[in-house]
C-alpha positions, 0 to 999 in steps of 0.5 A, a space after each residue: 273056524 273053530 267054534 267054541 260053545 260055552 256052557 250054561 248052568 240052570 237049576 231046575 226043580 225035581 218033584 218028587 213023590 208027592 210033597 218033596 222037592 229038590 233041584 238038581 244043576 243041568 248044564 246045556 252048551 250053547 255056540 260062543 259067537 265069533 266078535 273082533 274088534 275093528 279099528 284100535 285097541 286100545 284108542 287115545 284120543 285127545 281131549 276135545 277132538 272126534 271120537 271115530 267108531 269103528 265098530 265090531 264084526 261078528 258070526 253067529 252059529 245056528 245049531 244045524 251048523 251054519 255061519 250066519 255072517 256080519 249080524 248085528 250087534 249092540 254098543 252098550 255105552 259111549 265116549 265123552 271127547 270133552 271129558 278126560 278119563 279112562 272108557 270101556 266100550 262095551 259090546 253086545 252079540 247075541 248068538 242063534 239063541 238069544 244069548 248075550 256074549 261082550 266084547 270091549 275096547 278100551 279108550 283113553 281121553 287125554 287131557 294134553 295141549 300142543 302149540 303150534 310153533 312149527 308143523 312136522 310132516 305128516 304120512 310115513 317115515 322109515 323108522 330105524 333103531 340107530 346102531 342095528 340099522 333096521 327097523 319099519 314103516 312108522 306113521 305120524 298124523 296130525 291130531 290136534 294143534 301142536 299134538 301128532 300120533 306115532 304108530 310105534 316109537 320103537 321105529 318099527 323095530 319088534 313089530 315089523 323087523 323083528 316079527 315080533 308083532 302088533 304088541 310090540 309096537 309103541 303108539 305114542 304121541 308127539 307133543 309140541 311145547 309152547 317154548 318148541 321142544 318136542 315131548 312123547 306122551 300115552 308111549 306103551 308097549 302092551 306086548 311088555 305091558 312098559 311105558 316108553 318115552 323119547 327124551 332128547 326130541 329133534 326136528 331137521 327140517 333140512 332132512 324131514 329127519 326126527 331123532 330121539 332117544 327111547 326109553 323103556 320103563 325098565 331103563 331100556 333104551 336106544 336111539 330112533 331115527 324116523 325120515 320121512 318118505 
């Protein structure tokens, strides 16, 4: 693992003949600890549901070149799942010299209401971009009444089939409304920094298939089919 050093600038007094004194900027390097977030980032939480802290993993490096694994960290703030809004959780790790370094996780608590008109099956779906007949696996999980997380509104086409990676998936939620319609919320693909919405969503109970058209913020769209495995 490549080790990174952080330069610290300090101003130290230098004393000259008898009464004169000046200052000189002196720099030194201190090793940067390895830090990585466990779990998702960003995290979307539905108001009133539990926030499960995934934590981080950290390693620090000593002056002798040794690696200390799984070092302790400190979480500096928390999320109130009963108050909608945007939160930034900050974690602190001290390096071998006691210098603090930080890493952040973004959490959004969304005030969305769903209705228990019917149930969407949860589990792993085969995602297809219609017209290309390709995609990947999409996971749907029930969060609370009438609200379901969906791992990728783009059917896994870019993240998995095209091999672009996780930044090109579009996690979001399906919401069952009081009139029985299904809408999406919070869809976002970070790789392109675009919101993603599903429209004209239907659920075929006989085949356990969810069909819709995804529309990106730029206007680019294609049809999607998700079929329960």
